[in-house]
C-alpha positions in Angstrom: 14.6 13.1 33.4 12.2 11.3 35.7 9.0 13.0 37.3 7.4 12.0 40.5 4.4 13.6 42.4 3.8 13.8 46.0 1.2 15.2 48.5 1.8 17.9 51.0 -0.4 18.9 53.9 -0.1 22.0 55.8 -0.9 22.6 59.5 -4.2 24.3 58.8 -5.6 21.6 56.6 -4.2 22.9 53.3 -3.2 20.4 50.9 -1.7 20.3 47.3 0.9 18.5 45.5 4.6 18.8 45.0 6.3 17.5 41.8 9.8 16.1 41.7 12.1 16.0 38.7 15.4 13.9 38.6 18.1 15.0 36.2 21.2 13.1 35.8 23.2 15.5 33.4 23.6 19.2 32.2 19.9 20.7 32.2 18.2 24.0 31.1 15.2 25.0 33.4 12.0 25.3 31.7 8.4 26.4 32.3 7.7 22.6 33.4 9.8 23.0 36.4 7.5 26.0 38.0 7.1 25.1 41.5 8.8 21.8 41.4 11.9 20.2 43.0 14.5 19.4 40.6 16.8 16.8 42.0 20.1 16.5 40.3 21.4 12.8 41.0 24.8 12.5 39.3 28.4 11.5 40.3 29.8 13.9 37.7 29.6 17.8 37.6 26.3 19.2 36.3 25.4 22.6 34.8 22.0 24.1 35.2 21.5 26.6 32.6 19.3 29.6 33.3 17.9 31.3 30.0 16.9 34.9 29.3 13.8 34.4 27.4 11.9 31.4 29.2 10.3 30.9 31.6 8.6 33.9 32.5 9.0 36.5 35.2 7.9 35.2 38.7 8.9 31.7 38.1 10.4 29.8 40.9 11.7 26.2 41.7 14.0 24.6 44.1 17.1 22.6 42.9 18.8 20.0 45.2 21.9 18.3 44.7 21.4 14.6 45.4 24.3 12.9 43.8 28.0 13.4 44.6 28.7 15.6 41.4 29.0 19.5 41.7 25.9 21.6 40.6 26.8 25.0 39.0 24.3 27.5 37.9 25.0 29.1 34.6 23.5 32.2 32.7 22.2 31.4 29.1 22.8 34.1 26.4 21.5 37.5 27.5 20.9 36.1 31.3 22.2 37.5 34.5 22.5 35.3 37.6 22.3 37.3 40.9 23.8 35.6 44.1 25.9 36.1 47.0 28.4 33.8 45.4 28.7 35.8 42.2 27.8 35.2 38.7 28.4 31.2 38.8 27.1 29.9 42.0 27.0 26.3 42.8 25.3 24.2 45.5 27.6 24.0 48.3 27.1 20.2 49.4 25.4 17.0 48.7 21.8 17.0 50.1 21.6 20.8 50.0 19.7 23.0 47.7 18.9 26.5 46.1 15.9 28.3 45.3 15.9 29.8 41.9 13.5 32.8 41.1 13.0 34.8 37.9 12.9 38.5 38.8 12.5 39.9 35.2 13.5 39.2 31.8 16.9 37.7 31.8 17.5 38.3 35.6 17.7 35.1 38.0 18.2 34.9 41.8 19.8 32.0 43.3 19.8 31.8 47.1 20.1 29.0 49.6 23.0 26.7 50.3 25.4 28.0 47.8 29.0 28.6 47.3 
């Protein structure tokens, strides 16, 4: 995994930083990904696992498919994935992404450019 930081500036003078993480293979979302953009850069299929116990409720991050390989979300033991695409959503196309949020213990919502 590769980490990068960037600055963001809002229209009313707000500023902050945005963290980018690059992953190239199967990956489990952790608390370190909070508020980050996780870029999946792989020519091969990648599975992003969402665990039941951690991170805590209220967590969110973005996952973007940079490489040509498919990116699928999977529920870890005891977890549930909620999405319009069913229990195993995937990011629809290269350069598209999804927002993932943890609603409560074990319940994840995946929304965005998913199939």
